[in-house]
N, C-alpha and C positions, 0 to 999 in steps of 0.2 A: 626888300623884294620890290620888284617893279609892278607886281600885280597883287596888292594886298587883299586879303579876304576879310580883314577887320580894320578898325581904326589904326591899330598897330599890329603889324605882322613882322616877325623877325624870322628870317630863314637862316638859322645858325644859332650860335651861342650869344648870350647877352650878359654884359657886366654893368651893374649900376654901382658906381663908385670910382675910386682912383685906380686906373689901370697899372700905375707904377707900383702899387702895393698889394694888388689882389690878382689872383689867377682863378679861372674857372676850372675846378677839378674835373678830371676825366669822368665821363659818365653823367655829367650834369649839363643843362642847357642855360641855367640862369644863376648868377651869383650876385647877391646884394650885400653891400657893406653896411654896417651900422643897424641892420634890422629892417623889418617890415611892419608897418602899422596898417591894420585892416579891420573892418567891421564884421567881416565874415570870412570863414575859411572852411572848405569842405575837403576832407581827405578821402580818397577812394581806398577801399580795402580789397585786396586781391582775393579771389575765391580760393586760391591755393593756401593762403595764410589763414583765412577765416577769421572769425570773431570768437572770443573765448567762452562762448556758451557751453563748450565741451566740458567745462568745469562741473556742470550740473548733470552730466551723464553718469549713469550708475557705475561704469567701469573706470571713472576718473580716480586716480590714486592721490588723494590729499595726503601730504606729509603729516606724520604724527607731530604733536606739540614738541616732543623731544627731538625729533629729526629737524624740525624747523629751528628750534633754539640752537641746536648744534651747528646747523648750516650758517645761521646768522653770526654766531660767535666766531666761527672759523673764517668766513668770507667777508663779513662786515657789510653785507647787503642781502636783499631777499633773493631767493632762487628765481631764476629765469629773468632777472633784472640785471642789466649791465652795471658793472662797478663804476665808481667815479673815474677811475683810471681809464677804463674802456671808453667811457663817454668823452673824456677829455682828449683821448688819442684818436678815436674813430668818429666822434660825433654820434648822433642817434637819429634814427628815422622817426618822425612824429607818429606816423601810422603804426609802426611797430611798438613804439613806447605807449601809445594810447591803449593798444590791444593788451600789452603786458600789464599795464596799470589796472585795466578792467579785470584781467585775470586775477590780480591780487585782491581787488575789491570783492570779487565773487568768492574767492577762497576765504577771505575774511568773514563773509557771511556764513559760509559753511562752518567755520570755526565757532562763530557766535551761536549757531544752531546746536553744535555739539556741546558747547558750554551750557546752554540753556537746558538741554537734556540732562546733563550731569547735575545741574542746579535743581531741577525738578526731582530727580532721584534722591538727592540729599535732603530736600525739604520733606519728602515722604518718610525717609529714615528718621529725621528729627521728630516729626509728628508721632511716629511709632514709638520712639524712645520716650518722648514726653508722656504718651498715653501709658506706656509700660511703667514709667516712674510713678505716675499718679496712681495707677492701680496698686502698685507695690506699697506706696505710702498709706493708702486706705487700708490695705490688708494688715500692715504692721500696726 
């Protein structure tokens, strides 16, 4: 542009790399071959997509262990995460993937909490059984 607003202003698309082997896909303004090295990167999250704190809402339907196991056995990936084929074919939005990975981390914490509750119940039952067994042995 003839009136740059920054040290580098590009009015249009920009390709970094060999133009004979790379094309800027429709809907994008920048294409970089061989990758980008940076010390920092900030991704903006659209308000419409949100951030997955919805996982902690009371009405969130966490899959049962059985449903999750069945889904994984059938699909070979986690629910709401794209398959390897999808990523290879379509690529993946980093913002979307970070959000989905956080959703899985938060769901994992909910599963851990469930397992801890089950463990605590089992420990109580074991303690009761031991107490019962000791009382029975004393009686006999």
